[in-house]
C-alpha positions as CSV (number, residue, x, y, z in Angstrom):
1,M,-43.3,73.5,37.1
2,A,-41.7,76.7,38.1
3,Q,-44.0,79.7,38.3
4,H,-43.2,82.7,36.1
5,P,-41.9,85.6,38.3
6,I,-44.5,88.0,37.0
7,K,-47.4,85.8,38.1
8,R,-46.4,86.2,41.7
9,Y,-47.3,89.8,41.6
10,L,-50.5,89.4,39.7
11,P,-53.9,89.4,41.6
12,K,-55.2,86.0,42.4
13,S,-58.9,86.8,42.2
14,L,-60.9,87.3,39.0
15,L,-62.1,90.7,40.2
16,G,-58.5,91.8,40.8
17,R,-57.4,90.7,37.4
18,A,-60.4,92.3,35.7
19,I,-59.5,95.6,37.5
20,L,-55.9,95.3,36.3
21,I,-57.1,94.7,32.7
22,L,-59.3,97.7,33.0
23,L,-56.9,100.1,34.8
24,F,-53.7,99.3,32.8
25,P,-54.9,100.7,29.4
26,I,-56.6,103.7,31.1
27,I,-53.4,104.6,33.0
28,F,-51.3,104.1,29.9
29,I,-53.6,106.4,27.8
30,E,-53.6,109.0,30.6
31,I,-49.8,109.0,30.7
32,V,-49.5,109.3,26.9
33,V,-52.2,112.1,26.7
34,G,-50.7,113.9,29.7
35,I,-47.2,113.9,28.2
36,A,-48.5,115.1,24.8
37,F,-50.5,117.8,26.5
38,I,-47.6,119.0,28.7
39,Q,-45.2,119.0,25.8
40,R,-47.6,120.9,23.6
41,H,-48.6,123.3,26.3
42,F,-45.2,124.1,27.8
43,E,-43.4,124.3,24.5
44,Q,-46.0,126.3,22.4
45,V,-47.8,128.4,24.9
46,T,-44.7,129.2,27.0
47,N,-42.7,130.0,23.8
48,Q,-45.3,132.6,22.8
49,M,-45.4,134.2,26.2
50,S,-41.6,134.3,26.6
51,E,-41.3,135.9,23.1
52,G,-43.6,138.8,24.3
53,I,-41.7,139.3,27.5
54,A,-38.4,139.1,25.6
55,F,-39.6,141.9,23.2
56,E,-40.5,144.1,26.2
57,I,-37.2,143.4,28.0
58,I,-35.2,144.1,24.8
59,Y,-37.1,147.4,24.4
60,I,-36.4,148.5,28.0
61,Q,-32.8,147.4,27.5
62,K,-32.4,149.6,24.5
63,E,-34.0,152.6,26.3
64,T,-31.5,152.0,29.1
65,E,-28.6,152.0,26.7
66,R,-29.9,155.2,25.2
67,G,-30.3,156.9,28.6
68,L,-26.8,155.8,29.6
69,T,-25.4,157.1,26.3
70,E,-27.2,160.4,26.7
71,K,-25.9,160.5,30.3
72,L,-29.3,161.1,31.9
73,S,-29.3,161.7,35.6
74,D,-30.0,158.7,37.9
75,D,-33.4,160.1,38.9
76,I,-34.6,160.7,35.3
77,L,-33.3,157.3,34.2
78,L,-35.0,155.4,37.1
79,N,-38.2,157.4,36.6
80,K,-38.2,156.5,32.9
81,L,-37.6,152.8,33.6
82,S,-40.3,152.8,36.3
83,N,-42.8,154.2,33.8
84,L,-41.9,151.7,31.2
85,G,-42.2,148.9,33.8
86,E,-45.7,150.0,34.7
87,E,-46.8,150.0,31.1
88,F,-45.6,146.5,30.6
89,G,-46.8,145.2,34.0
90,F,-43.6,144.5,35.9
91,E,-41.0,146.3,38.1
92,V,-37.8,147.7,36.5
93,S,-34.8,149.2,38.3
94,F,-31.2,150.0,37.5
95,L,-28.6,149.2,40.2
96,K,-25.3,151.0,39.7
97,E,-22.0,149.4,40.9
98,K,-23.9,146.1,41.8
99,N,-21.8,143.0,41.7
100,F,-23.2,140.7,38.9
101,T,-23.1,136.9,39.2
102,R,-24.2,135.0,36.1
103,Q,-26.4,132.2,37.3
104,T,-29.7,130.4,36.7
105,K,-31.9,129.3,39.7
106,I,-34.7,127.0,38.5
107,G,-36.5,123.9,39.8
108,L,-36.0,120.5,38.4
109,I,-39.6,120.1,37.3
110,D,-40.2,123.7,36.3
111,L,-40.8,122.9,32.6
112,S,-42.3,126.3,31.7
113,G,-39.5,128.1,33.5
114,K,-36.8,126.1,31.6
115,T,-38.5,126.9,28.3
116,F,-38.7,130.6,29.3
117,V,-35.0,130.9,30.3
118,K,-33.9,129.1,27.1
119,N,-35.9,131.5,24.9
120,L,-34.6,134.6,26.7
121,K,-31.0,133.5,26.6
122,E,-31.2,133.2,22.8
123,K,-32.7,136.7,22.4
124,L,-30.8,138.7,25.1
125,K,-27.3,139.7,23.8
126,R,-25.9,140.8,27.1
127,P,-24.9,138.6,30.1
128,S,-27.9,137.8,32.1
129,S,-29.0,136.1,35.3
130,F,-32.3,134.3,36.0
131,D,-33.8,133.5,39.4
132,L,-37.0,131.4,39.3
133,S,-36.8,130.1,42.9
134,D,-39.7,132.3,44.0
135,P,-43.0,130.7,43.0
136,R,-44.6,134.2,42.7
137,N,-42.0,136.3,40.8
138,V,-39.2,135.9,38.4
139,L,-36.0,138.0,38.8
140,I,-34.0,138.8,35.7
141,Q,-30.7,140.7,35.7
142,V,-28.9,142.1,32.6
143,Q,-25.4,143.3,32.9
144,F,-24.2,146.8,31.8
145,D,-20.9,148.4,32.2
146,Q,-22.4,151.1,34.5
147,G,-24.5,148.6,36.6
148,V,-27.2,146.0,36.5
149,L,-30.7,146.3,34.9
150,E,-33.1,144.3,37.1
151,F,-36.6,143.0,36.1
152,K,-39.1,141.6,38.6
153,I,-41.9,139.9,36.6
154,S,-44.9,138.1,37.9
155,R,-44.7,134.3,37.4
156,K,-48.2,134.5,35.8
157,R,-46.6,136.3,32.8
158,I,-44.4,133.3,31.8
159,S,-46.9,130.5,32.1
160,A,-50.5,130.1,31.3
161,S,-52.9,130.3,34.2
162,N,-54.3,127.0,35.5
163,P,-52.4,124.7,33.1
164,H,-53.4,121.7,35.2
165,Q,-57.1,122.0,34.6
166,L,-57.2,119.6,31.7
167,L,-55.1,117.1,33.6
168,V,-57.4,117.4,36.7
169,L,-60.4,117.0,34.5
170,M,-58.9,113.9,32.8
171,L,-58.1,112.5,36.2
172,F,-61.6,113.2,37.5
173,V,-63.3,111.6,34.5
174,T,-61.0,108.6,34.8
175,I,-61.8,108.0,38.5
176,L,-65.5,108.3,37.7
177,L,-65.2,105.8,34.8
178,V,-63.2,103.4,37.0
179,I,-65.8,103.5,39.8
180,L,-68.6,102.9,37.4
181,S,-66.7,100.0,35.8
182,L,-65.9,98.5,39.2
183,I,-69.6,98.5,40.1
184,I,-70.5,96.8,36.8
185,L,-67.6,94.3,37.2
186,K,-68.6,93.4,40.7
187,N,-72.1,92.7,39.6
188,Q,-70.8,90.5,36.8
189,I,-68.4,88.6,38.9
190,R,-70.7,88.1,42.0
191,P,-72.6,85.2,40.4
192,I,-69.2,83.4,39.8
193,G,-68.3,83.9,43.4
194,K,-71.7,82.5,44.5
195,L,-71.2,79.5,42.1
196,A,-67.7,78.8,43.6
197,K,-69.1,79.1,47.2
198,A,-71.9,76.6,46.4
199,A,-69.5,74.2,44.7
200,E,-67.1,74.4,47.7
201,A,-69.9,73.9,50.2
202,F,-71.1,70.9,48.2
203,G,-67.6,69.4,48.2
204,K,-67.7,69.7,52.1
205,G,-71.0,67.9,52.2
206,Q,-73.0,71.1,52.9
207,F,-76.0,72.4,51.0
208,I,-76.6,76.1,50.4
209,E,-79.2,77.8,48.2
210,F,-78.0,78.8,44.8
211,R,-79.7,80.5,41.9
212,P,-77.9,80.9,38.6
213,G,-77.4,84.5,37.5
214,G,-75.1,86.8,35.6
215,S,-74.2,86.5,31.9
216,D,-75.3,83.7,29.7
217,E,-72.1,81.8,30.1
218,V,-72.1,82.0,33.9
219,R,-75.8,81.2,34.0
220,R,-75.2,78.1,31.9
221,A,-72.4,77.0,34.3
222,G,-74.6,77.5,37.3
223,I,-77.4,75.5,35.7
224,A,-75.0,72.7,34.8
225,F,-73.7,72.7,38.4
226,M,-77.2,72.4,39.9
227,A,-78.0,69.6,37.5
228,M,-74.7,67.8,38.5
229,R,-75.4,68.3,42.2
230,A,-78.9,66.9,41.8
231,R,-77.6,63.8,39.9
232,I,-74.9,63.2,42.5
233,E,-77.4,63.5,45.4
234,R,-79.8,61.2,43.6
235,Q,-77.1,58.6,43.0
236,I,-76.0,58.7,46.6
237,K,-79.6,58.3,47.8
238,Q,-80.1,55.4,45.4
239,R,-76.9,53.7,46.6
240,T,-77.9,54.2,50.2
241,Q,-81.4,52.8,49.7
242,M,-80.1,49.8,47.7
243,L,-77.4,48.9,50.2
244,S,-79.6,49.4,53.2
245,G,-82.3,47.2,51.6
246,V,-79.8,44.5,50.9
247,S,-78.5,44.6,54.4
248,H,-82.0,44.4,55.9
249,D,-83.1,41.6,53.6
250,L,-80.1,39.5,54.6
251,R,-80.5,40.1,58.3
252,T,-83.9,38.2,58.4
253,P,-82.6,34.8,57.0
254,L,-79.4,35.2,59.1
255,T,-81.5,35.6,62.3
256,R,-83.6,32.5,61.4
257,L,-80.4,30.6,60.7
258,K,-78.8,31.7,64.0
259,L,-81.9,30.7,65.9
260,A,-82.0,27.3,64.2
261,L,-78.4,26.6,65.0
262,T,-78.9,27.7,68.6
263,L,-81.6,25.0,69.0
264,E,-79.3,22.3,67.7
265,S,-76.8,20.3,69.7
266,K,-73.7,22.1,71.0
267,S,-71.3,20.2,68.7
268,D,-68.0,21.7,67.5
269,E,-69.4,22.0,64.0
270,I,-72.5,23.9,65.2
271,K,-70.3,26.3,67.3
272,E,-68.2,27.0,64.2
273,M,-71.3,27.7,62.1
274,L,-72.6,30.0,64.9
275,E,-69.3,31.9,64.8
276,D,-69.6,32.2,61.0
277,V,-73.2,33.6,61.4
278,N,-72.0,36.1,64.1
279,S,-69.2,37.2,61.7
280,M,-71.8,37.7,58.9
281,E,-74.0,39.7,61.3
282,A,-71.0,41.9,62.2
283,M,-70.2,42.3,58.5
284,L,-73.8,43.3,57.8
285,D,-73.7,45.9,60.6
286,E,-70.6,47.4,59.2
287,F,-71.9,47.1,55.7
288,L,-75.1,49.0,56.7
289,E,-73.0,51.7,58.4
290,F,-70.8,52.0,55.4
291,S,-73.9,52.3,53.1
292,K,-75.4,55.1,55.1
293,S,-72.3,57.3,54.9
294,N,-74.1,60.0,56.9
295,V,-75.9,61.2,53.8
296,N,-79.0,62.2,55.7
297,E,-77.2,64.0,58.5
298,K,-77.1,67.8,58.3
299,T,-74.0,69.8,59.2
300,Q,-74.2,71.9,62.4
301,K,-71.9,74.3,64.2
302,T,-70.0,72.3,66.8
303,N,-67.5,73.2,69.5
304,I,-64.5,71.1,68.5
305,Y,-62.8,71.3,71.9
306,E,-65.9,69.7,73.6
307,F,-66.4,67.4,70.7
308,V,-62.9,65.9,71.0
309,E,-63.1,65.7,74.8
310,S,-66.3,63.8,74.7
311,I,-64.8,61.1,72.4
312,V,-61.7,60.8,74.6
313,N,-63.6,60.6,77.9
314,K,-65.8,57.9,76.5
315,N,-62.9,55.7,75.4
316,K,-60.9,56.3,78.6
317,K,-63.5,54.4,80.5
318,H,-62.3,51.1,79.1
319,F,-58.8,52.1,77.7
320,K,-56.7,54.2,80.1
321,N,-53.6,54.5,77.9
322,L,-55.2,57.1,75.6
323,V,-53.4,60.5,75.8
324,L,-55.0,63.6,74.4
325,E,-52.8,66.5,73.2
326,I,-54.6,69.7,72.2
327,S,-52.5,72.4,70.6
328,K,-52.6,76.0,71.9
329,S,-53.6,77.1,68.5
330,L,-57.1,75.6,69.1
331,E,-59.2,77.9,71.2
332,K,-61.7,76.4,73.6
333,S,-64.4,78.5,71.9
334,F,-63.5,77.3,68.4
335,S,-66.5,75.9,66.4
336,M,-67.0,74.7,62.9
337,S,-69.7,73.1,60.8
338,I,-69.5,69.3,60.8
339,R,-71.7,66.2,60.7
340,T,-71.2,65.6,64.3
341,N,-72.4,61.9,64.4
342,G,-70.6,61.0,61.2
343,L,-67.3,62.5,62.2
344,K,-67.5,61.0,65.7
345,R,-68.1,57.6,64.1
346,A,-65.1,58.0,61.8
347,I,-62.8,59.0,64.6
348,Q,-64.2,56.2,66.8
349,N,-63.5,53.6,64.1
350,I,-59.9,54.8,63.9
351,I,-59.5,54.7,67.7
352,D,-61.1,51.2,67.8
353,N,-58.5,50.0,65.4
354,S,-55.7,51.5,67.5
355,I,-57.2,49.9,70.7
356,T,-57.4,46.5,68.9
357,Y,-53.8,46.5,67.7
358,G,-51.9,48.8,70.2
359,K,-51.4,49.3,73.9
360,N,-50.8,53.0,73.9
361,I,-52.6,55.7,71.8
362,S,-51.9,59.3,71.2
363,F,-54.6,61.7,70.0
364,K,-53.4,65.1,68.9
365,I,-55.4,68.1,67.6
366,N,-53.9,71.1,65.9
367,K,-55.4,74.1,64.1
368,E,-53.5,75.6,61.2
369,K,-54.5,78.6,59.1
370,N,-57.1,76.9,56.9
371,N,-57.2,73.3,58.3
372,L,-58.1,71.4,61.4
373,I,-55.8,68.4,61.9
374,F,-56.4,65.3,64.0
375,E,-53.6,62.8,64.4
376,I,-54.2,59.4,66.0
377,E,-51.1,57.2,66.6
378,D,-50.6,53.8,68.3
379,D,-47.7,51.5,69.1
380,G,-49.1,48.5,67.2
381,I,-47.4,46.6,64.4
382,G,-48.6,49.1,61.9
383,I,-49.2,48.7,58.1
384,E,-46.5,48.6,55.4
385,E,-46.3,51.8,53.4
386,K,-47.0,50.0,50.2
387,D,-50.4,49.0,51.6
388,Y,-51.6,52.4,52.7
389,E,-53.7,53.0,49.6
390,I,-55.2,49.5,49.7
391,A,-56.2,49.9,53.4
392,F,-58.9,52.4,52.4
393,H,-60.6,49.9,50.0
394,P,-63.9,48.4,51.4
395,F,-63.6,44.9,52.9
396,T,-59.8,44.9,52.8
397,R,-58.1,42.9,55.5
398,L,-54.3,43.1,55.6
399,D,-53.7,39.7,57.1
400,K,-49.9,40.0,56.9
401,S,-49.7,43.0,59.1
402,R,-52.3,44.2,61.6
403,N,-54.5,41.1,61.3
404,Q,-51.7,38.6,61.9
405,N,-52.9,38.2,65.5
406,N,-56.3,37.0,64.2
407,H,-58.2,40.2,65.4
408,S,-61.8,40.4,64.2
409,G,-62.9,42.8,61.6
410,V,-64.3,42.9,58.1
411,G,-62.2,45.7,56.7
412,L,-64.6,48.6,56.7
413,G,-63.3,50.8,59.5
414,L,-61.0,52.9,57.5
415,S,-63.3,52.9,54.5
416,I,-66.1,54.3,56.5
417,A,-63.8,56.9,58.1
418,N,-62.4,57.9,54.7
419,D,-65.9,58.2,53.3
420,V,-67.0,60.5,56.1
421,I,-63.9,62.7,55.9
422,R,-64.3,63.1,52.2
423,M,-67.9,64.2,52.7
424,H,-66.5,67.0,54.9
425,G,-64.2,68.0,52.1
426,G,-61.2,66.7,54.0
427,Q,-58.4,64.2,53.6
428,L,-57.5,61.1,55.5
429,S,-53.9,59.8,55.2
430,L,-51.7,57.1,56.9
431,Y,-48.1,57.4,58.1
432,K,-45.7,55.6,60.4
433,S,-45.7,57.1,63.9
434,T,-42.2,58.3,64.9
435,A,-43.2,58.7,68.6
436,L,-44.9,55.3,69.2
437,G,-43.7,53.3,66.2
438,G,-47.0,52.0,65.0
439,L,-49.6,53.4,62.6
440,G,-50.5,57.1,62.4
441,V,-53.8,58.3,60.9
442,R,-54.0,62.0,60.0
443,I,-57.4,63.7,59.4
444,R,-57.2,67.1,57.7
445,L,-60.5,69.1,57.6
446,P,-60.8,72.5,55.8
447,I,-62.0,75.3,58.2
């Protein structure tokens, strides 16, 4: 099923999704409130301030017209305008014969400036120019026939002081609330993470201490997990004890039977019966090994490089055609928690099968991002693909394929190996070897 495109961008963890659920409405509310505040502030407050300045400019403009009509001298006119400017709090000058360019210089995000210019243009009857490029002062020019009336007004006069205080306060409160919420969320989600870690470890055959905590729902889930873990461990222990008991009980009469047959005459029938008894003993040994399933063995940190070399060196003493290939991705110092004896027994069972049915064996180890992979291949006759699943069943002997040469075995090698790999949380699979042509066995263990 195709994944929705949006899901690819969503956080994977529960904490990440909880943060997203928390932040999205807060940010949305902040934006709405911020827009409403800006609109109200810059439209209403700036309108009021621009109306006051417009009234003052119009008054000075009329006084200038009167002075020009009365043909006052330049000094008297400039002195009069200067005094008016001081009363209103800005600089005023009249520039004769100055070239006038009608223009407006204003920033793209200067909302208060745009509102101010809009209001003044509506009230000033004469051609005017506005320059708001200076963040400290506003320059306004009004055209007369005799020259240009120029106003230099402080920027503080056209916008309220500290208009960002509310926004800063909102942002500060939001950050504080988010931090407090994150602390609470992490405390609520931490028990879920511990539960997941305990379940994952149990799936790998490891045991870690776990105490239920958190909310009632999470606590109930933790208690249910502990009860389930206890039941599974109890069932495994009962199975092990029962199968071990059966195997031991059968070994005694078989030993007596073997001894009795040994004392009998060496007829062909007696030899056949002894062979049957020996086969039954071998079956009991494998059955006992299968029943144990390494339940009692604890995991321990093991150097994988040395672990693999010890297995290969042991087998090379009696089988020279075993080739070991270790990928460069596996460092010599790499270690991981495994049931050392159990995993060694599982790999040895697979190698024994390959030695029995093949003449050449390839043993490859590769480390991926989250998995350690073992691949054991041989050049034997192999197993048909349709029988791969059946090969893992206990006491299964595929007589038409790898057993056609009457090799011994009771069909527990792959079952034991599969059981051990599953206890490590891994996966065992079969495939046809492209390099050697026989059977390939792949072990995938989570790191």
